[in-house]
Structures are given as C-alpha cells and as structure tokens.
C-alpha positions in Angstrom: -16.9 -39.7 18.7 -14.4 -40.0 15.8 -13.0 -43.5 15.0 -9.3 -43.6 15.7 -8.7 -45.1 12.1 -10.5 -42.1 10.6 -8.6 -39.4 12.7 -5.8 -38.7 10.0 -8.6 -38.3 7.4 -10.5 -36.0 9.6 -7.4 -33.8 10.3 -6.6 -33.7 6.7 -10.1 -32.8 5.7 -10.0 -29.7 8.5 -6.7 -28.6 7.1 -8.3 -28.6 3.6 -11.2 -26.6 4.7 -9.1 -24.0 6.5 -6.8 -23.6 3.5 -9.5 -22.9 1.2 -11.8 -20.8 3.4 -9.9 -17.7 3.3 -8.5 -18.3 7.0 -5.0 -16.6 7.1 -5.5 -14.9 3.9 -2.5 -13.3 2.4 -1.5 -9.7 3.1 -2.9 -7.1 0.5 -0.4 -6.2 -2.4 0.2 -3.6 -5.0 2.2 -3.9 -8.2 3.9 -1.1 -10.0 6.0 -1.6 -13.2 6.1 -5.3 -12.6 7.3 -4.9 -9.0 5.0 -6.4 -6.4 4.9 -5.0 -2.8 3.1 -6.3 0.2 1.3 -3.3 1.9 -0.1 -2.2 5.0 -3.1 -0.1 4.5 -3.9 3.2 5.9 -7.7 3.9 5.2 -8.8 6.0 7.9 -7.7 9.1 9.5 -6.1 7.5 12.5 -4.0 5.0 10.4 -3.1 7.7 7.9 -2.0 10.0 10.7 0.3 7.1 12.3 1.5 6.0 8.9 5.2 4.6 9.3 5.9 6.6 12.3 8.5 4.9 14.9 9.4 2.3 12.5 13.2 1.4 12.5 12.9 -0.5 9.4 10.7 -1.9 6.5 11.3 -5.0 4.5 12.5 -4.1 0.9 9.2 -5.8 -0.7 7.0 -3.9 1.5 5.2 -0.5 1.7 2.2 1.3 3.0 -0.8 2.3 0.8 -2.8 5.4 1.9 -6.3 5.5 0.5 -8.2 8.7 0.6 -12.1 9.1 -0.1 -11.4 11.9 -2.6 -8.9 12.6 -5.3 -7.4 16.2 -4.2 -3.8 17.6 -3.7 -2.0 15.6 -0.8 0.9 16.4 1.1 2.9 14.2 3.5 5.6 14.8 6.1 7.9 12.7 7.8 7.6 13.6 11.5 8.7 10.7 13.7 9.4 8.7 10.9 12.8 7.0 11.2 13.5 5.6 7.7 13.8 7.5 4.4 11.0 6.9 2.1 9.8 7.5 -1.5 6.4 8.9 -1.4 4.5 8.0 -4.6 1.2 9.8 -5.5 -1.3 8.1 -7.7 -4.7 9.7 -8.9 -8.2 8.2 -8.6 -7.6 6.1 -11.8 -4.2 4.7 -10.0 -2.1 6.7 -12.5 1.2 7.8 -11.3 1.2 11.7 -10.6 4.4 12.4 -8.9 7.0 11.4 -6.3 8.8 12.7 -3.4 12.0 10.7 -3.6 14.2 10.0 -0.7 12.1 12.0 1.9 14.6 11.8 5.0 13.5 11.1 8.6 12.3 13.9 10.7 12.6 14.0 14.4 12.1 17.7 15.1 8.8 19.7 15.7 9.3 21.6 12.3 9.2 19.0 9.4 9.0 19.8 5.7 5.8 18.9 3.8 6.1 16.9 0.5 3.2 17.8 -1.7 1.8 15.9 -4.6 2.2 17.7 -8.0 -1.5 17.1 -8.8 -4.5 15.6 -7.3 -4.2 12.2 -5.7 -6.2 9.6 -4.0 -3.7 6.8 -3.4 -0.1 7.2 -1.9 2.3 4.5 -1.7 5.3 4.8 0.6 8.3 2.6 -0.1 11.8 2.4 1.2 13.9 5.3 -0.5 15.4 4.4 -3.8 12.6 2.2 -5.1 11.1 5.0 -7.3 14.4 5.7 -9.1 15.0 1.9 -9.7 11.4 1.5 -11.0 11.8 4.3 -13.4 8.3 5.8 -13.1 6.8 8.2 -15.5 3.6 10.2 -15.2 0.7 8.0 -16.3 2.2 4.6 -15.0 -0.5 2.5 -13.5 -0.6 1.1 -10.0 -2.2 -2.3 -9.9 -4.2 -3.4 -6.6 -4.6 -6.7 -5.3 -8.4 -7.8 -6.6 -9.4 -8.3 -2.9 -8.1 -4.8 -1.8 -9.8 -3.2 -5.0 -13.1 -4.9 -4.1 -13.0 -3.1 -0.7 -12.6 0.4 -2.1 -15.7 2.7 -2.2 -15.8 4.5 -4.5 -13.8 2.0 -6.8 -10.9 3.5 -8.6 -11.8 5.0 -12.0 -10.7 3.1 -15.3 -7.0 4.1 -16.0 -7.8 4.3 -19.6 -10.4 6.9 -19.3 -9.5 10.4 -20.0 -8.7 12.5 -17.0 
C-alpha cells in the first residue's frame, strides 16, 4: 500500500517513466529540402495497395512513405484516391529521381499510371503542389527519421556513393 503523502511523488515518477520509455512515441517523419513531413508508412503489399485511397483530406505537413524491398522502376495510380497528390520517387540511396506532380484523383475503372523516370525504392506522396514549392532537383536527398531508418532492411545505401 502506498502512503498518501507519497502518492504525488509516485504519480510523477510513473509519468516520468512513461515519458522516457518510448510509450506514445512520435509518428515517423521524413525531411526533404529542410521541410519535415509526418508520414504514414506503407511497407507491405497490403498497405502499399491501399495507399491513400478513400481519404478526403491530408494535413499539409503529412504524407505517406512507400518502402519497397528492391530498387526498380515504380508506377503508381490514383484509383479511388480523392485528393490530388505529388508522387516523389527516390532511389535506394534516398536520392530524388523524379516526380509525378499534381496527379489528379481518379474514381473510374481506367486510371492512368504515373511511372518513375528511373529505378526507385522509396516513394513519398504529398499533397499536390509541395514538389513545386520545394524546388526538387535530381539527386536531392530524402532524410529519414532515425528510428524509421533503423527498421529498414536492407538499409538505404549511402547517398554519397556513386550510383
């Protein structure tokens, strides 16, 4: 039994332990050209297939990061996606490859595909207009939250290494 006089100290101690133990850890993030985005992760086939379908909105500082096992040409479509998006492709070293800017929503059975202009392993979907505002150029590097980076297998290649 806890002494009533010690109860405030006990409660504060529990709160301190919870705050430092990783409980309620922050959402993963990525950063490109100094702009940070909180991201949802699509790291398996089911979550990659679902993507941002059926969403009516996405916060301006949010996105979805698709992670693939291999670096290869990627192509995305917007079927059942209700918000226009910028689709940013990054290679296995997290270098910017290309963008499909302002991909419009598609609610029909026949939706166009938006392919990368080179092999990509990471794809970042942001609200339409962000790619233009960021002024991305080939080779710009995507920075990953260290906790997210530690979860990836294989780890991204060193972005300073030759392609």
